[in-house]
Structures are given as C-alpha cells and as structure tokens.
N, C-alpha and C positions, 0 to 999 in steps of 0.2 A: 435429269431423269430420276436420279436418286432422291432429290428433294421432293419431286412430284409423288414418288412412291410412298415416301414417309408421310406426306400430307394426306394422301389417299387412305393410308392405314389409320392415321389420326382421326380422320372424318368417319371412317368405318367404326372405329372404337367408340367414338362419341355417339354415333347412331345406336350402336349395340347397347351402350350403357343406358341411354335414354329409354330404349325399348324394354330392357330388363327392369328398369326402375318403374316403368308404368305397369308391366305385366305381373311382376312378382310382388308378393305381399310384404316384403321386407321394408321396414321403416326404421330410421334412426333419429329419435327425437332428442335433441340436445338442450331443450329448454329446461329450466330448473324444476318446474312443476309438471313437465310432460304435457303441456297444454295442447299439443297437436296430436296426442294419442288418446284414443278412447279407452275407457276402463274395460277390464276383462268382462265384467258383469254386463256392460252395454253390448259388447261384441257377442256374448253368448245369447242375449235376447234377440239381437238382429239376425244371428245365424239360425235361430229357431222360428223365424217368421213363417207363417203358413199362408199368408195372403199378401196381395200386392198393396204397397203403401206409396203414396205420392206426397212429397214435401214441396210446397210452393211458397217461396219467400218473396215478400214485397219490400223493395228498398229503392228509394229514389237516388239516382246518381251511381257512383262507383261503390259497390258493396265492400265492406271491410274484409280483409283477407281471412280473418278468423272465421267469418261466416261461410265463405266459400269452402274453406278447408274443412269445417265441421260437417257441412252437407256432403262433401266429397267422401269423407271418412265413413259417414253413415251409409252412403250408397255402396261404397266399396266393400263393406262388411256385411251386406244384406243378402249375399248369394243371389243377386239379380232380382230380389223381391221389391226393391225400392228405386224410385225415380225422383230426382231432385232438380229444382230449377230456381233461379233468382230472377224476378221480374221487376222492371222499373214501371210502376203504375202510371207514370206520366207519359212515358214513351209508348207503352203498350196498353193504353187506356181501354181499348176495346176488349182485349184478352182479359184484363183485370176485371171488367164488368161481368164476366161469366161466373165469377165467384159469389154473385148475389149482392151483398151489401156494398154500398159505395165505399171505396177505400180512399182515405184522405192522403193527400200528397205528402203530409208530414208524418204519416203513420208507418211504422216498421212492424211488420207482422209476418208470421209464417202459418200456413194452413196445412194441417196434417189430415190426409184422407185415406181411408181404407177401402179396398175393393172386395173385402171378404164378406162373410155372412153378416157381420155386424154393420159394415158399410157406414161407419160414423165419420164425423168430421170434428176436429178440434182446432180452434184458433188460438195462437199465442202472440200476444202483443209484447214486443221487446223495444218499443220506442224509447222508454225511459230506463231500460235496464239492458243487461248483457244476456244474450241467448245462450244459456248453459246446456251442457250435455244432459243434465238431469231433467230439465224442463222438456227437452225434446223427446227423450226416451220415454218419459212419463206420459206425454201426449200420445205417443205411438201405442203404448200399452192400453190407454183408454179407448182408442179407436179400433183395436184389434182383438181385445179380449172381452168375453162375456162377463158381466158383473156377477159376483158371487156374494152370498150373505152368510155371515157367521154369527151365531147367537151365543152370548156369554151369560151363563146362569148367574142370577143374583138372588139375594134373600137369605144368604148364609154367611155373610161377611166375606164374600169372595174378593179376590183382587179385581178391581173394576176398570173398565175401559174409559170411564170418565174421570178417573182419579189421576191427578197430576202429581201426587206426592210420590215419595220413594217407592212405596209398595204398589203403586198403581200400574195400570197397563195402557195408559194413554199413548205412550210412545209406540207400543206395539200396534195399537189401533191406527195410528198415523202411518206406520209402515204398511199395514194392510191396505189402507186407502190408496196408497201409491200403487198398489198391485191390483186395483179394481175390485177391492173387497169392501163391502159395507159391514160394519160391526154394530150389532144391536144387543141391548140387554134383554134378558128373558126372565121374568118372574113366573116361574112355572106353577107356583102355588096359586097364582091369580089366573093365569091363562088356561090351566088345565090341559094343555096340549103343547106339543112342539110344533111350531109353524111349518107348513108344507114347503116353504121356500128356504128352509134351513139346509145349507150345504154342509156345515160343520157345527156341532155343538161343543162349546168349550166350557169345562167346569174347572175354574182356576182357583185352587186352594181354598175350599170352603172351610170355615172355622167351626161351624156347628153342623149337627146331623141333618141330613135330608130326611124328609118325611117318607113314610112307606109309599104314599101315593106318588110322590115325586120319583122315587126309585123305580116304581112300576112303569111310570110314563117313559122314563129314560130307557128302561129295559125293552119296552115295546118298540120304541124308536130304533134301537139297535137291531132288534130281531127283524125289523122290516127293511134293513139295509142301510140304516143311518150311520153316519161317521161322527166320531167324537174324540176330543182330546181331554184326558183327565190329568190334572196337575194336583197331586196329593201333597199336602204340606207336612212338615216335620212334626214328630211327637214332642210333647213338652218334657224337658229334662229337669232334674232337680239335684239336690244333694242329700246324703244319707240322713241328715238331721231335719229335713223338710219333706216328709212324704207327700205324694200327690193326692189332691182331693178328688172326689168322684167327678166333679165338674171339669177339672183339669184333664182327667183321663179321657173324657168324652170330647174334649176340644180337638179340632183338626182331624176329623174322621178319615178312616182309611178308604172308605167307599167299597170295601170288600163285598158288601151286599150285592153290588152290581158286578164288580170285577171278577169275583169267584166264579160266576156263571160263564165267564170268558177265559177261564183257565189260569187266572192270575191271582196271586195273593200278595198283599202289601204287609210288610212286617212292622211290628211295633218296636222298631229299633232305630239306631242311628248308624248310617254307613260312614266309616272312618277310613282314612288312608294315611298312615304315619309316614309314608315315603313321598307322596306327591299330593300336596294340598295348597290352599291359598292362605297366605299370611301365616299365623301361628295356630290356626284352628284345624286340627286334624279331622274335624267333622265337616270340613268344606273341601271334599276331594276334587282335584283337578285332573282331567283325563283327556287323552286323545285315543282312547280305546273304543273305536266305533266299529260296528259291523259295516262292511263295505256295501253301500247301496247308492246307486247312481243318483237317485233323486233326493235322498235324505242326508247322506253324510259325506259326499264327495268333496275333497279338498278342504275339509274343516280343520281348523287349528284347535287349540285347547278350548274346553268349556269347563266350568266349575259349578258346584251345586252346594247350597247351604243346608247342611244337616239332612241330607236325603235319607229315605228309608229303602230297605231292600225290597226287590221284587223277585218272587220265585214262581215257578210254574207248578200248577197243581197236577198231581198224578191222577189218572183215571178220567181226564177230561175227554170230551167227545172228539172223535177222530177228525171231524171236519175243520177243527180249529188249526190255524197255522200261527205259531208263535215264534218270535225272534227278538233277541236283545238288540237294541240300537246303541245304547251307551252303557259301558261298564267301567268300574274303577280300573285304573291302570296297573296297580300292583296286585300280585297274586298272594304273596305271603304277608304283605304289610297292610292289607285291607280286609275288612270284614264288616258284617252287620252286628253292631254292639247292642245286645239286648238289655244290658244293665243301664237303666235310665238315670242312674246317679253318676253315669260316665266314669265308672271305675274301669278304665280302658285296659282290657286284657282279654285276649281271645280264648274262649272256652269251647272246646269241641263238643258238639251235640247241642249246644245252646245258641251259639252265635252262628251267623251265616258266613261260610268261608268265602274268600275272594277268589277271582275278581267278582265283584257284586254288581248285578244289573241295577241301573238307575233309570233307564228308559227302555220300554219294551213295546213292540207292535203286535197286535192280534188281528188276524183276518179270518173271515169266513164267507164263503160264496153263498149267495142266496139265489134260489131258482124259483121262478114263478112266471107271470106273464112276460117279464123281462129279467134276464139274468143280471144280477148286480152283486156287490159284495159289501160286507160290513167291515169298516176299517176303524180300528181303535188304537190310539197311542197313549201310553201312560208314562208320566214322569213323576218321580217322587220329590219334586221341588217345583215351586212356582216362581221363586226369586230370580232365576236366571233369565226370565222373560219380563221382569219388572223394570220400571223406569230406572232403578238404581244400577242394574247390571246388564240391560239389554245391549248397550254399546260396548261391552267388554268381550274380549276374545272373539269366539265365533258364535256367540249367543244369538244375535239377530239373524244371521244366516241359517242357523239350525232351526230357530223358531219358525221362520218363514218357510223353510223347506218342509217342516213337519205339517204345517197347516195347508200348504199347497198340495202336498201329497194326499192328505186326508180328503180334500175337496175333489180329488180325482181329476184335477186339471193338469195337463202336461205342459206347464208353463215354467219358464226360468224366472225365479224370483228376482224382482228389482230391489237392489239393496240401497240405492242412493249413495253409493260410494264412488265418487269420481276423483279425478286428479286434483280437484280443488280442496279435498279433505286432507287435513293435516293431523297427524297423531300428536296429541298433547301429553300423553302419559305412557309409561312403559310398565306393564304389569307382568310380574314374573311369578311362576309357581315355585314351590319349595325345591323341586327337582332342578329347575333352571337356575335358581339361586346357588345351589350346591355346585353346579357345573361351573358357574362364573367364579365362585370362590376358589375352586380348585385351579382354574386357569390363572387367576390372579396370584395364587400361591406358587404355582409351578413355574410361571414365566420368570420371576426374578431368580429362582433357584437354578433354572436352566442357563440363564445369562451368567450367573455367578460361576456355575460349573464350567461353562465355556471359557470364561476368563481365567479360571484357575488352571484349566488344561493348557491354554495358550502360555500362561506364565511358567508352567512346568516345562513345556517344550523349549522355551527360551533359556531356562536355567540349566538344562541338561547340556 
C-alpha cells in the first residue's frame, strides 16, 4: 500500500511538473549559443503585435526539431496574436493548393500572412538554407507594418545613404530597410520642395552652407508639422600658429538659421569630458547620461560622440515649444563646451559652456488645423555615431533607430537584427571603465597579499 502511495505521489508530481512547464514562461536553455531562446528584441516585437499573424511552414516528411521549436517560441511569445503550423505538402496536397502557387515537393518554405490593415503576405524559401530568427521576424515586420519614407538631404557634402565608406550611412539605410523604411536622397535645390510622402527629413552633417531658399523650404516643412533629424558636425580646430581661414570657419555649418527658430542654439565649440571619453581623445565623450524616455533611451548602454558641439536653449522662445535633452555628457565638473578652437583645454567661466553639456536634444510643438499634429525635431551635434564606422559600437544602432522611429510617429519596436547567432568580436571600453579595471587589477593582488600576511602573522603569534 505504501509503494502504491509513493507511486501515486510520483505520478502526481510528474503531471504537475509537466503542467507547470507548459503553462509557465520559464525556460532554461543550456545550449552554448542559446539557440532555443529568442532574442529580447524579437520578443519585444512579438509582444507588441497589434494584428493577427499566421505562419504556415511547408516541409515534406518529419520537420527538423529546430523548426518546430522556433515556431513554437514565436507563437508562445505573441500574446495569442500568432498561429503556426507545419504542413507536409504531399500528404495535405489539397490544403497546400489553397495558398495559390503550386508548391514543389522538394521545396521548403514558410508563408507569413497578416490579418491586419496591411493584410500582406511574405514567402520565405529555406530549401537551401537555415530558417533563422532574423529572417522570420523581418518577414513579420514587412507584413504588419506600413512602409515609411525617410528623405536624406544631399548637395552639401552630407553623409550619404549610398556611401559604403567609413563616413557613409549605407549600414543605417540597411537597418532602416529591415524596419520597413525606404531611404531616399533629396536634392532640395533641384526639387524645390520636400515630397508629400516624407515621414522624416534627415540632414546628416552638411559640410557647406544651405542656401536661403533651402532653409526657407525646411522651415516651412517644419511649421506645417513635418518631422526632422538634424546631425550637426564638429567645428574645425587648429593650433595657435595656424589661424583658421574664412573658408574653414564656414565649413560644417551650425544650421542655427533654422534651429534658432525652434529654441535651440548650436555652439561653435568642442564638447570635452576629461573623465569619461573614448581612447585618448577627451573630445570624444562617452556617456550613459540619458533622459529617461520609453521610446528613445530605454535600456541603452554607452554611446560616444566625435568632437560634438554644445546645444543650449534660447531664452525668450515661444511658450508652445517643448524642449528636452536626450543625451548629455556624464561628468559635471570634468566636462564643458570648449570655445578655444586651438584646443587649449581649460574651463573658463563665462566663456565655456559648463557641464553636463547637452549633445542631443528634442524639440516638439503641437500644430492645430484641420487635423491636430505636432512637429518633432531631434538635434545631435555629431553624425559619426550613426556612420558605417561606429554604428555597430555600443548602443549607437539602437539609439539611432529609436530616434528615427519616434520621429516618424510610429509606435513600433525597432528591429535590431541582433539574435543569438551574433558574436561579439571586440570589447570597447571607455576611459572610466578602463580606470575601474585598472583599480581592480591593482587591488586584487594587494588584497591577496594582505590576506596572506594576516594569516602568516596569526600563525607566528
């Protein structure tokens, strides 16, 4: 009787464990690359789905376990918005025919369909390849999100979306494409207008002055409720024996002609941080000093900027403007906006901008008319952090996509393309982090030696 009772308890425990394993979201993935676990970015996108999505995979024979596991994880994290199935197109030939085109017996594919407003379909062929998490979540984005169009101003030696060199923005354009965004160039001097389908205007580090006509067109666009990202590049610095020429002074304009009307002023200085910077350049401040904003700065790690300029708020601005810093230098006493362009680094009260110094700022103003809307402007005094050279460093890509996503007024979780198959190839440390590690490396042997000396003294007594 006792054995029977123990057996009954064991069966009950087994049933309970299986029930909890199925019902609760806890998972323990022991594989080296966490191949059975979705990335947090994918989970966030799935949790935010606002329309029904169906995933139908076609596979002849017994499907591989990775495929069934992947679909199960997508469905489990979708808050009931997703249905998945795997079909053998030979066994269920009649059902397979409902999907239109004849599906070959040797073909492995998955069809992603959305029941939302977009109602699109995307086919993924993985006959010769592995069906990755990135491929699948990207297809879901394409069928559930409306396409947006961003225009990048050209004609003033800006950072270009077609440029694959170090200072280009081709990698940013590729990231945007993954998020259902079309990036186009805009030669405003030729078109004479900003296209009606422009969701966000991006002015990325112009090296020469915009014409008065171009500034007026951009100002009109903003006044009518347009949204824009301004990336202002650094001033040219020199040494005391080489004064700047008139041409050099005009290079890399501040765009204050536009931004002053929105309550912002870009300084002719270089923001430095002697306590927290990248490499040996105090003019490349690294920071995690972000204003807390759910869409813009949540969960960001460090970002750094190459010789940014200070952004200050103009007094006497119109009351309807709402202004807020997004990113500032991390140090208060060790950072400032250095106005001496010969880089004689010394804080001078009344001349230099005291820290912490704003590097990125947002300006908003509500517009009323036939339809209520708002103008959204974000200004950063550096374009390099979004360039091909630095986009993959620290939190630059996430910050850039968050900024552009918020400007387009789309409530979407940005797709980062960061799955468990991505491996970190390098470790970048800020000056502050390096100092912490040095102190640890110095203190550890001292502590060990002190412990040994203490033990020796006790034994000797």
